C-alpha positions as CSV (number, residue, x, y, z in Angstrom):
1,M,-15.8,223.7,228.7
2,S,-18.3,224.0,231.5
3,T,-17.7,226.5,234.3
4,A,-20.2,224.8,236.6
5,V,-18.8,223.7,239.9
6,Q,-19.3,220.1,240.7
7,S,-20.9,219.3,244.0
8,I,-18.9,217.3,246.4
9,A,-20.8,214.1,247.2
10,V,-21.9,213.4,250.7
11,K,-20.4,210.5,252.6
12,F,-20.9,209.2,256.1
13,N,-19.2,206.9,258.6
14,A,-21.0,203.9,260.0
15,P,-21.5,203.9,263.8
16,R,-19.2,201.5,265.7
17,H,-22.2,200.5,267.9
18,R,-25.9,201.2,268.3
19,G,-25.2,204.2,270.5
20,E,-23.6,206.3,267.8
21,C,-24.9,208.5,265.0
22,G,-24.0,207.2,261.5
23,V,-25.3,205.5,258.4
24,V,-26.5,201.9,258.7
25,G,-27.7,200.4,255.4
26,N,-29.8,203.1,253.7
27,K,-30.7,205.1,256.8
28,L,-29.0,207.7,259.0
29,H,-29.3,206.5,262.6
30,F,-29.7,209.1,265.3
31,P,-29.9,207.5,268.8
32,F,-31.3,209.1,271.9
33,F,-30.2,208.2,275.4
34,M,-31.3,208.4,279.0
35,M,-30.0,211.7,280.3
36,G,-26.4,211.7,281.2
37,C,-25.7,208.5,279.2
38,C,-24.6,209.7,275.8
39,G,-22.7,207.2,273.8
40,D,-23.6,204.3,276.1
41,A,-25.2,201.7,273.8
42,S,-27.1,200.1,276.7
43,A,-28.8,203.4,277.5
44,V,-30.3,204.0,274.1
45,V,-34.0,204.7,274.5
46,K,-34.8,205.3,270.8
47,I,-33.1,205.3,267.5
48,Q,-34.5,207.8,265.0
49,E,-34.0,206.7,261.4
50,L,-33.7,209.5,258.9
51,T,-33.4,209.5,255.2
52,I,-29.8,209.9,254.2
53,P,-29.4,213.5,253.0
54,T,-28.0,214.3,249.6
55,K,-26.8,217.6,251.0
56,V,-25.5,218.5,254.4
57,N,-26.5,222.1,254.6
58,K,-28.6,224.5,256.6
59,E,-31.8,222.7,255.6
60,F,-30.4,219.4,257.0
61,F,-29.2,221.2,260.2
62,N,-32.7,222.6,260.6
63,K,-34.2,219.0,260.4
64,I,-31.7,217.9,263.2
65,A,-32.6,221.0,265.3
66,T,-36.3,220.3,264.9
67,L,-35.7,216.6,265.9
68,L,-33.9,217.7,269.0
69,K,-36.7,220.1,269.9
70,L,-39.3,217.4,269.4
71,I,-37.4,215.0,271.8
72,P,-36.1,217.3,274.5
73,Y,-35.9,214.9,277.4
74,F,-33.2,212.6,276.0
75,D,-29.5,213.1,275.3
76,W,-27.9,212.6,272.0
77,D,-24.3,211.9,271.0
78,W,-22.7,215.1,269.6
79,S,-19.3,213.4,269.5
80,S,-20.4,210.6,267.1
81,F,-22.5,213.1,265.1
82,R,-19.4,215.2,264.6
83,R,-17.2,212.2,263.8
84,N,-19.6,210.3,261.5
85,I,-21.8,212.9,259.9
86,L,-19.9,216.3,259.9
87,A,-16.2,215.3,259.6
88,P,-16.6,213.2,256.4
89,N,-18.6,216.1,254.9
90,R,-16.4,219.0,255.9
91,E,-15.5,220.0,252.3
92,H,-19.1,219.3,251.1
93,I,-20.5,221.6,253.9
94,K,-18.0,224.3,253.1
95,A,-18.8,224.2,249.4
96,E,-22.5,223.7,249.7
97,M,-23.0,226.5,252.2
98,G,-20.4,228.8,250.7
99,L,-18.5,229.1,254.0
100,D,-15.0,230.4,254.5
101,E,-12.6,228.5,256.7
102,Y,-13.6,230.4,259.9
103,F,-17.3,229.4,259.6
104,T,-16.5,225.9,258.4
105,Q,-14.4,225.3,261.5
106,R,-17.2,226.8,263.6
107,V,-19.6,224.3,262.2
108,M,-17.2,221.4,262.9
109,E,-16.6,222.6,266.5
110,D,-19.7,224.4,267.7
111,L,-22.7,223.4,265.6
112,L,-24.0,221.8,268.8
113,V,-24.6,225.2,270.3
114,A,-26.4,226.4,267.1
115,L,-28.6,223.3,267.0
116,N,-29.7,223.8,270.6
117,N,-30.5,227.5,270.0
118,W,-31.7,227.2,266.4
119,D,-34.9,229.2,266.8
120,K,-35.0,230.0,270.5
121,M,-35.8,233.6,269.7
122,S,-37.8,235.2,266.9
123,E,-36.1,237.6,264.6
124,E,-37.8,240.4,266.4
125,E,-36.6,239.1,269.8
126,E,-33.1,238.9,268.4
127,Q,-33.2,242.5,267.2
128,E,-34.5,243.6,270.7
129,F,-31.8,241.6,272.4
130,I,-29.1,243.2,270.2
131,K,-30.6,246.7,270.9
132,E,-30.7,246.1,274.7
133,T,-27.4,244.3,275.1
134,G,-25.3,245.2,272.1
135,M,-24.6,241.5,271.6
136,K,-25.8,239.1,268.8
137,P,-27.4,235.9,270.2
138,I,-26.6,232.6,268.5
139,S,-29.3,231.2,266.2
140,H,-29.6,229.8,262.7
141,R,-29.7,233.4,261.5
142,T,-26.3,234.4,263.0
143,F,-24.2,231.2,263.4
144,F,-23.2,230.8,259.8
145,T,-22.7,234.5,259.0
146,E,-21.8,236.6,262.0
147,K,-18.4,236.3,263.7
148,D,-19.4,238.3,266.7
149,V,-22.1,236.1,268.3
150,E,-22.8,235.5,271.9
151,Y,-22.6,231.9,273.1
């Protein structure tokens, strides 16, 4: 009898229209909008097509954060990302990343904040910030492991 834990397969919802994140065919669609027009299919400026990930984990979130950093002057639809990418993979994310219920819920509700602040500060700058303020800033180093982060 094997004691290995089976990985929970990823699954995604399809977008309801071209202005939503989701899987279409064999690609994950990630639309960008004119500022202030999130979710409005007529305001889509670009749809970034990504390879469908086999794991939704910190590495995947890093790719999304990098994409957001590369295309800073357009909006994106957090609501459809949460509904079509994160929600169907809640248990996968929890198991894949070894998160407890608190951090899993944080990912479901607040990952947007972490993505926008993924690597805003270097590790040294974070340590200096903690030393000066007594608070831990949110980043990829703190979001998934520290309950007491400032955001």
